N, C-alpha and C positions, 0 to 999 in steps of 0.2 A: 338208341343203340342201332336201330335199323339204318339210319341214316350213316353210321360208320361202316355198315356192312355186316353187322352182327347179328346174327338170328337169335332172337329170345328163346324160341324153342328149342334150338342147338345148344344154346347154354344151359338150358334147364336140365336137358338130357345128359349133357356130358357132366353136370353137378350131381345129377342122380348117380350116375355109374360112379364118380370118383366117392361120394359120400357113402356108397355099399360098403365101403371098407372102412372100419372104424380105426385101423392104424392109420390110414392116409388122414382121417381128421386129425388125430393125435399130432401126427407129422406137422400138419398146416398149422395148429394152434402153437405147436413148439416154436415154428420159425416166426411166425406171426409175432409173437412174444419177444423172440430174440431181435428181430427189426424193429419192434417198438422201443426196446430197451437201448438199442443202437443208435436211433435218430433223439430220443429223449435222456439220453444219460447225464447230460450237462444239469437236467433237472430233477431227475428222479434219484440219482446216485446222493447218498447221505453224505458223503466227503469228496465234492467234486475235485478239488485241490489236491487230493492224494494221488490223482492221475498222472501229477507231474513231479518235478523236483520238490519233495516234501519230507521232513523229519520230524518225528514226536517222540523221541526216544524215551521218554517217561511212559507213554503208552505203548512201547514195543512189546511184541510178542503175548499178546493178549489173547486169550482163547475167545471161541465164540459166546457172545452175550447178547443182551438187548441192544445195547449201543454199539455194538458190532457184531453182526449175526454171522458172519465169516470169519472173526476175529480180525488181529493186525499183523503184518510182517515183522520183519528184524528192524524195519525202520521205522515203525510206528504208522505205517499207512493201513488205512482200513480195505481189506481184502475183498469187501463185497462191492466197492465204489471201483476198486480196480479190474475186477471181474466183468463189470459192465461197461466200462471203457475197452476191456479187451475183446468184448464181441464187436465193437466199431472197427478196432484194426482188422480182426480175423475176417468179416464180412467185407472190408474195403479191399483186401488183398484177392479174395476169390472174386469179387466183381470187377475189379483192374484187370486181373489175368484173363477171367473169360471173355471181357470185352475185347480184349488184346488176341488172344488165341482162337476163338471162333470163327469172327470173320478170315483170317487168316488160314487155317485149317481147312474151313469150308471152300474158300475159292481154289486152293490147290487141290481140293478132293475133286472138285468139279472140272478142273482143267485137266487133269490126271485121267479121271474115268472118261468125260468125253474123246479125249484123245488117246484112248487105249491103244496099246500095242504100238507107241511111237516112241521116239526119242525122248519128248517131253514126261510123257508118262513112267519111262524107266527111269530118269533122273530124280523126280519128284517123289516116286515110292520106293526107289532104293534108299534115299536119304531119310525118308520115314522109317523103314525099316531099321536103319542104323539106330537113331533116336529110341525105337521101340524097343530095341533089343537091350538096351541098358536099363536096370531098375530104376525108377523114378526118382527114389529118394537119393539113390547112389549118384545120380546124374545132377540132380539137385545140389548136393552137398559139392560135388565137384565144381560146379559154375560158381556157387557162392563163396568157396574157397579161393577161389581166383579174384575176386572182388574184396573190397572192404564190406566188413559187416554192418548190413542196414536193411531196414525195411524194404525201401525201395530196390536193392540188389536183391533180395529174396523174391521179390515179384518178379524181378526180371530173370531169376532163375527157373523158378516154376514156369513162366512163360513160353521158356526156350525148350521146355521139356514137353510141354503140354499138348501143342498144336500138332504132333503127329496123330493122335487119337482121332481128332475130328476129320482130319485128312483121311485115314482109313475109314473111317463111318461113312462120309460122304462119298468117296471113291466106291465104295461097295455098292452104294445105293445108285450111282451114276451108270457103273458099269453094267446094272442089272435092267437099267431105264435104256440104255443107249441105243437098242434095236426096237424099243417099242413103236407101234404104228405112228402115234402123233408126234414122236421126235422126227422120223422119216417123213410124214406129211410137212413138218414145219420145214425140214431142209428141200424138200421138194418145191415148196412155194418161194424159196429163196430168202428164208429166215438167218439171219445172221449166227455165227456159233454164240455172241455175246448174247444176243435175244433166247435163244434155245437155253442157253445155260440158267440165265435170270429169271425168265418168265415160264418156261417149260417144266424145267428138272428141278430148280432150287426150291421151288413151293412144296414138292414132294418131298424135301430132306428136311423141313422145318420140324416137323412133330419128332422124329426121333433125336434131332440137334438139341431141341428144348427140353426134352425127356432126359439126355446125357448131361445137359448144362446143370439141372436140377440136382443130378446124381454127383455130379464133379463139384459143387461148391464145397461139400463134406470133405472130398478128398485133396483139394486145395488147402483147405483151411489145416488138415491133418498133417500135409507137407509143410506148411508154414509153421505149424506148430513145433514141428519136427527139427526145422531149420532154427528156429528160435532156441529151442531147447538145447541144441548143442554150440549155441553162441554163434550161428552164422546168419540169423535174422534181424528183428527188432534188438534194439540195444536198450539198456536201463537209461532212464527211467521209464521209457515207454511200457505201458501196461499191458504187453503182449501176453496171451494166455501162456503160450510155450515157454516164455523167459520167466514168466511167475512159476512155472511147475519146476522149471530149473533152479531157480533160486530157493524154493520151498525144501526140495528133495534132499539135501544135505543134511537138514535140520529133523528127518523122521527118525524116529516115531514122535518125538516128544512135541515138535510143533507141526502137528500132521495138517493142521488147516491152511498152512499157507500154501500147499501143494495140492492137496486133495480137492478143494473147491474149485481153482482153476481147471484141473484134470476133469472134473465133473461136467464144468462149463464147457469143455472140448467135447465130451461124450454125448452130452445133450444137444449141442449144435450138430454133429454128426448123424446122431440118431434121427434129428427132426428132418433133415433135409434128405438122408434117406429114406425115410418113410413117406415123405410128399413126392419124392422121385419116384417111387413104387408105385404110387397111387395115380401118378399121373401118366406113367409108363402103362398099366394095366387098364386105364381109362381110354387112351388112345388106341391100345391094341384092341379093346371091345369095340371101339368106333371103326375100326378098318374092317370088321368081320360083318 
């Protein structure tokens, strides 16, 4: 670890601060369990074939039992197996969206903050304000409705609405650091703006960015599930959690299991990432003082 520039003592100290909060540990366990299910869904799912085009009408609408712990849906598909694969699509959406929006929002925030009170700052931040002013779900619905409903287009819609939050976060940090002595010293010795942004300012933004990413996983999953619920996200037979809730709610309360278990899966996913994000935020805040 020392060869990689990682201090073992610092890692142990950070883990100690993180582990002092039992809720953070619960969040970590939930997230690790979801990741495990996502990676090995093909192996551990009782009926992997039920995640695709599959019908078994003689076994349709079965309540929870030993053979089907979460019951079966109106097509005879095992709900537990589909929930396991649903985790995969939810996490895939969150990861792809964040991989796209974090670099974009961070770069724009760095540029706008460093060139504060210039035309570049004005253009970037006014555009950011426009996107932030519109509620996230409404904007996602508006973008998705203009495109063909699909998982990819749902990802695109969420990506287009999420970058401003990272721009504003990094913009605030960059503006506060713009007149620090170490920035002025770097400018005086002839360091290029690119060097200052990447080598001097960016490292100081990584901790809050990482904390926000952890918390945003839950929000992205929730927005994606909401789009799927209203038919603007993943389409059948994709075992998306939002689509499963939408397919089952019309049969409530008689066939409650079709909708309730995917809903609980969304709740536990959001809860796990929120608890983990809170723990990381508290740990980094403690290290800062």
